[in-house]
C-alpha positions in Angstrom: -86.0 -100.9 89.4 -85.2 -103.8 91.7 -88.2 -105.9 92.7 -88.6 -109.4 94.2 -91.4 -111.8 93.4 -92.2 -114.1 96.3 -94.9 -116.3 97.7 -97.4 -114.4 100.0 -96.6 -114.7 103.7 -99.2 -114.3 106.4 -97.5 -111.2 107.8 -97.8 -109.6 104.3 -101.6 -109.8 104.3 -102.5 -106.3 105.3 -100.1 -104.7 102.8 -101.0 -107.2 100.0 -104.7 -106.8 100.4 -104.3 -103.0 100.6 -102.5 -103.0 97.3 -105.4 -104.9 95.7 -108.0 -102.4 97.2 -106.1 -99.4 95.9 -105.7 -100.9 92.4 -109.4 -101.6 92.2 -110.5 -98.1 93.0 -109.4 -97.6 96.6 -112.8 -98.0 98.3 -112.3 -99.9 101.6 -114.3 -103.1 102.0 -116.1 -104.2 105.1 -114.1 -106.3 107.6 -116.4 -109.2 106.8 -115.4 -109.1 103.1 -111.7 -108.9 103.8 -112.0 -111.8 106.2 -113.8 -113.8 103.6 -111.0 -113.3 101.0 -108.4 -114.2 103.6 -110.2 -117.5 104.2 -110.4 -118.2 100.4 -106.8 -117.3 99.4 -104.4 -120.2 99.1 -101.3 -118.5 100.5 -98.9 -121.0 99.0 -100.4 -120.1 95.5 -100.5 -116.3 96.0 -97.7 -114.0 94.9 -96.5 -110.6 95.9 -94.1 -108.4 93.9 -92.1 -106.4 96.4 -90.1 -103.2 95.9 -88.3 -102.5 99.1 -90.9 -102.3 101.9 -93.8 -101.9 99.4 -95.9 -104.6 97.8 -96.5 -103.4 94.2 -98.0 -106.4 92.5 -100.4 -109.1 93.5 -101.9 -112.3 92.1 -103.4 -115.5 93.5 -104.3 -118.9 92.0 -107.1 -121.0 93.2 -107.2 -124.8 92.8 -110.3 -125.7 90.8 -111.8 -128.6 88.9 -113.5 -127.4 85.7 -116.1 -129.3 83.8 -115.2 -129.8 80.1 -117.2 -131.3 77.2 -117.9 -134.9 78.1 -118.3 -134.2 81.8 -114.8 -134.7 83.1 -113.6 -132.5 85.9 -110.2 -131.2 84.8 -107.7 -129.5 87.2 -107.4 -125.8 86.5 -105.6 -122.9 88.1 -108.0 -120.0 88.6 -106.1 -116.7 88.4 -107.5 -113.8 90.5 -106.8 -110.5 92.2 -104.2 -109.5 89.7 -103.0 -105.9 90.3 -100.0 -103.7 89.7 -99.4 -100.5 91.6 -99.9 -97.4 89.4 -96.3 -96.4 90.3 -94.9 -99.6 88.7 -96.8 -99.9 85.4 -94.9 -100.9 82.3 -91.9 -102.2 84.3 -92.4 -105.9 83.8 -94.2 -106.6 87.1 -97.3 -108.1 85.4 -95.3 -110.2 83.0 -93.2 -111.6 85.8 -96.2 -112.6 87.8 -97.9 -114.2 84.8 -94.7 -116.1 84.0 -94.4 -117.4 87.5 -98.1 -118.2 87.8 -98.3 -120.3 84.6 -95.1 -122.1 85.5 -96.6 -123.0 88.9 -99.8 -124.2 87.3 -97.8 -126.4 85.0 -95.8 -127.7 87.9 -99.0 -128.5 89.8 -100.2 -130.7 86.9 -103.1 -128.5 85.9 -103.5 -128.5 82.1 -105.7 -125.4 82.2 -105.6 -121.9 83.5 -108.7 -119.7 83.8 -109.6 -116.2 84.9 -112.5 -113.7 85.0 -111.0 -110.5 83.5 -111.6 -107.1 84.8 -109.9 -105.8 81.7 -109.9 -108.3 78.9 -107.3 -106.7 76.6 -104.6 -107.5 79.1 -104.8 -111.2 78.9 -104.7 -112.1 75.2 -100.9 -111.6 75.1 -100.6 -114.2 77.8 -102.6 -116.8 75.7 -106.0 -116.5 77.3 -109.0 -116.7 74.9 -112.6 -115.8 75.7 -114.2 -119.3 76.3 -117.6 -118.5 77.7 -120.2 -115.7 77.5 -123.2 -114.9 79.6 -126.5 -113.1 79.2 -127.7 -110.4 81.5 -131.2 -109.2 81.4 -133.7 -106.8 82.9 -137.1 -108.6 82.5 -140.1 -106.3 82.5 -142.4 -108.5 84.6 -145.2 -106.0 84.4 -145.6 -106.7 80.7 -143.8 -110.1 80.1 -145.7 -113.3 80.8 -144.1 -116.7 81.3 -145.5 -119.8 79.5 -144.5 -122.6 81.9 -144.8 -126.3 81.3 -147.4 -128.3 83.2 -144.8 -129.9 85.4 -144.3 -126.6 87.2 -147.6 -127.0 88.9 -146.4 -130.1 90.8 -143.5 -128.2 92.4 -143.8 -126.9 96.0 -142.0 -123.7 96.9 -141.1 -122.7 100.4 -138.9 -120.1 102.1 -135.5 -121.2 103.6 -132.8 -119.5 105.4 -129.8 -119.2 103.0 -127.3 -120.5 105.5 -129.5 -123.3 106.9 -130.3 -124.5 103.4 -126.8 -124.2 102.0 -125.8 -127.8 102.4 -128.9 -129.1 100.5 -128.5 -126.5 97.8 -124.8 -127.3 97.4 -125.7 -131.0 97.0 -128.0 -130.1 94.1 -125.4 -127.8 92.6 -122.9 -130.7 92.7 -125.3 -132.8 90.7 -125.4 -130.1 88.0 -121.7 -129.5 87.7 -120.8 -132.4 85.3 -123.6 -131.5 82.9 -122.4 -128.2 81.6 -118.9 -127.2 80.4 -117.4 -124.4 82.4 -119.0 -125.2 85.7 -116.6 -125.3 88.7 -116.8 -127.8 91.5 -116.7 -126.0 94.8 -113.2 -126.5 96.1 -114.1 -126.2 99.8 -117.0 -125.3 102.1 -115.7 -121.8 102.1 -116.4 -121.4 98.4 -119.9 -122.7 99.1 -120.4 -120.0 101.9 -119.2 -117.4 99.4 -122.4 -117.9 97.4 -124.4 -116.6 100.3 -122.1 -113.8 101.4 -124.3 -110.8 102.0 -122.4 -107.8 103.6 -124.9 -105.1 104.5 -122.6 -102.4 103.0 -122.8 -104.1 99.6 -126.6 -104.2 99.3 -127.1 -100.7 97.9 -130.6 -100.4 99.2 -131.6 -104.0 98.6 -133.0 -106.4 101.1 -131.0 -109.2 102.8 -130.5 -112.3 100.7 -133.6 -114.5 100.3 -133.7 -118.2 99.4 -136.7 -120.2 98.0 -136.5 -124.0 97.7 -138.4 -126.0 95.0 -139.4 -129.5 96.1 -141.2 -132.4 94.6 -142.3 -135.2 96.9 -139.9 -133.9 99.5 -136.9 -134.0 97.2 -135.1 -130.7 96.5 -135.3 -130.1 92.8 -134.3 -126.4 92.6 -133.6 -123.2 94.5 -133.3 -119.5 93.9 -131.4 -116.8 95.8 -132.3 -113.2 95.4 -132.9 -109.8 97.0 -135.5 -107.1 96.5 -134.8 -103.4 96.0 -138.0 -101.6 96.9 -138.9 -98.5 94.9 -142.0 -96.3 94.8 -143.2 -93.2 92.8 -146.5 -91.5 92.3 -147.6 -94.4 90.0 -147.0 -96.9 92.8 -144.5 -99.7 93.5 -141.9 -100.9 91.0 -139.3 -102.7 92.9 -136.5 -104.9 91.4 -135.8 -108.5 92.0 -132.0 -109.1 92.0 -131.4 -112.7 91.1 -128.1 -114.2 92.4 -128.6 -117.9 91.8 -131.2 -120.2 90.2 -130.4 -123.9 89.8 -132.9 -126.6 88.9 -132.7 -130.3 88.1 -135.6 -130.3 85.5 -137.6 -127.9 83.4 -140.7 -127.9 85.7 -138.6 -126.9 88.8 -136.8 -124.1 86.9 -140.0 -122.7 85.4 -141.7 -122.7 88.8 -138.9 -120.7 90.3 -138.9 -118.2 87.4 -142.7 -117.8 87.7 -142.3 -117.2 91.4 -139.7 -114.5 90.9 -141.8 -112.8 88.2 -144.8 -112.6 90.6 -143.2 -111.1 93.7 -145.4 -108.4 95.0 -144.5 -104.7 94.6 -141.9 -105.5 91.9 -141.9 -104.9 88.2 -138.6 -106.3 87.0 -136.0 -109.0 87.4 -132.3 -108.2 87.1 -130.9 -111.6 86.2 -127.2 -111.3 86.7 -125.1 -113.5 84.4 -127.0 -116.5 83.0 -126.1 -119.1 80.3 -126.7 -117.9 76.7 -129.0 -120.9 76.2 -130.8 -120.4 79.6 -134.4 -121.8 79.5 -136.0 -118.6 80.6 -135.3 -117.1 77.2 -137.9 -119.5 75.8 -140.4 -119.0 78.6 -141.0 -115.3 78.2 -143.7 -113.9 76.0 -141.7 -110.9 74.7 -137.9 -111.1 74.6 -137.7 -107.4 73.5 -138.9 -106.4 76.9 -136.2 -108.3 78.6 -133.3 -106.0 77.6 -130.7 -108.8 77.1 -127.0 -108.0 77.1 -124.3 -110.4 76.0 -121.1 -110.2 78.0 -117.8 -112.0 78.0 -117.1 -114.2 80.9 -114.5 -116.9 81.4 -111.0 -116.7 79.7 -109.1 -119.9 79.3 -105.7 -121.0 78.1 -104.3 -124.5 77.8 -101.1 -124.8 79.9 -100.4 -128.3 78.5 -101.9 -128.5 75.1 -101.7 -132.3 74.8 -103.2 -133.1 78.2 -105.9 -130.4 77.8 -107.2 -131.6 74.4 -107.1 -135.2 75.6 -109.1 -134.5 78.7 -112.4 -133.7 76.9 -114.5 -135.5 74.4 -115.7 -134.3 71.0 -119.2 -133.9 69.5 -118.1 -135.6 66.2 -115.2 -137.8 65.2 -112.1 -135.7 64.7 -108.6 -136.5 63.4 -106.7 -133.2 62.8 -103.2 -131.9 63.0 -103.0 -128.5 64.8 -100.0 -126.2 64.3 -100.0 -124.3 67.6 -98.1 -121.2 68.4 -97.6 -120.2 72.1 -95.1 -117.4 72.6 -95.6 -117.2 76.3 -95.5 -121.0 77.1 -93.2 -122.2 74.3 -93.4 -125.9 75.4 -96.8 -125.9 73.6 -95.5 -124.6 70.3 -95.5 -127.2 67.5 -97.8 -129.7 65.7 -100.2 -131.8 67.6 -102.4 -134.6 66.3 -105.8 -134.7 67.9 -107.9 -137.9 67.4 -111.1 -138.3 69.3 -114.9 -138.7 69.5 -117.6 -138.9 72.1 -115.8 -141.6 74.0 -112.4 -140.0 74.4 -109.4 -138.6 72.7 -105.6 -138.6 72.4 -103.4 -135.7 71.5 -99.8 -136.2 70.8 -96.9 -134.4 69.0 -96.5 -135.3 65.4 -94.3 -134.5 62.4 -97.3 -134.8 60.0 -98.4 -131.9 57.9 -100.7 -129.5 59.7 -104.4 -129.1 58.9 -105.1 -126.0 60.9 -102.8 -123.2 62.2 -103.7 -121.2 65.3 -102.3 -119.8 68.5 -103.0 -121.1 72.0 -105.3 -118.2 72.5 -107.7 -119.4 69.8 -107.4 -123.0 71.2 -108.4 -121.7 74.6 -111.4 -119.8 73.2 -112.7 -122.9 71.4 -111.9 -125.4 74.1 -115.2 -125.5 76.0 -117.3 -125.5 72.8 -118.8 -122.0 73.2 -116.7 -120.4 70.4 -116.6 -122.0 67.0 -113.2 -122.5 65.3 -115.0 -121.4 62.1 -115.9 -118.1 63.7 -112.3 -117.5 64.7 -111.3 -118.4 61.2 -113.7 -115.8 59.9 -111.8 -113.3 61.9 -108.5 -114.5 60.4 -107.3 -116.0 63.6 -107.4 -119.7 62.5 -106.0 -120.7 59.1 -107.2 -123.8 57.3 -104.2 -125.6 55.6 -106.2 -128.7 54.4 -109.5 -128.2 52.7 -112.4 -129.5 54.9 -110.4 -129.6 58.1 -111.9 -126.5 59.5 -115.5 -127.5 59.2 -114.8 -131.0 60.7 -112.8 -129.6 63.6 -115.2 -126.8 64.3 -118.1 -129.3 64.6 -116.1 -131.6 66.8 -115.2 -128.9 69.3 -118.8 -127.9 69.8 -120.9 -128.5 72.9 -124.6 -129.3 73.1 -125.0 -127.0 76.2 -123.4 -123.6 76.1 -120.5 -123.4 78.5 -121.1 -121.1 81.5 -119.5 -120.3 84.9 -121.9 -119.7 87.8 -118.9 -119.2 90.1 -117.1 -116.0 90.8 -113.4 -116.0 91.9 
């Protein structure tokens, strides 16, 4: 097989996008959806593997800034739309694209690479570790009650057009981004508009997208975007509220929005979508068993430059540890690194000192945002303690007060 890996050209779009659609099931998307993707794709960071006249592999990288523990916004390459034609599997197409993509991320000065995996087993061999999880739930609002704080009563709710309110909602979202690891700053207005994309063909019987604003003394303190799927039987109505986004600046605003969603007429449940594993609603409900929670993997992360990545975040406790890192796919990371840091900052440099912990870059990526404990990975045999006491100290230091979460698809 002779293939060529090249940067995506505008004239390749139709064939390139068609390859993606075929790889993800072959169901055509509405023209509006295709046009949205074309506006989002950074052509200079998208790749096509070509075999003669045919595009047989695709991938794209988005330029993001990812919040890490401590609040810094760290440049990260966001990998997406990875596909290989079924006719060209196991012929090195994927490996070639992943090699080029990570080399390009490194050349761009981005110390991190991230992705949302359609098939998680694929990406471990390229050094990506599961860094965040999310909770999905079906809340039985006919039986579950919410115990909201008194501050919720001082919040005014009102309807808003999703497009007309987008700028205000995005300003609120931007205020929240530095506060939780894993959150992604919107790279452009197009990414903001992506949050309210609502093609009629994708609704599957649901209403158009609704938006409700939460205000206090005229200031926006929260918002929720959702749809309603009506359903009736002989017992009466039991529609579903499908929650897309809910962001709030304080507990009262968040609780007021949850109370509103739970009380929408002619509905009996809320489908939450992916929420943080420490989301406040989990502690507002009267009966968590009737919320049908499901834990799901979310963001996968790998350090592209170990030293720069570890120095970019802060640490929950003082740490001084030598890490023996193995990285088969990006060998420039392999070796011993001394990490010294605390809540004010950190340095991470190569060292010849004896190692305290041994791990691969995949484990480092999993623990990086503080959502996966190094001690848990050690329990699975994936981190080895070489100096007694080093594991507990490092595991505590890598932790995060708020669970990392990514409310941003790509």
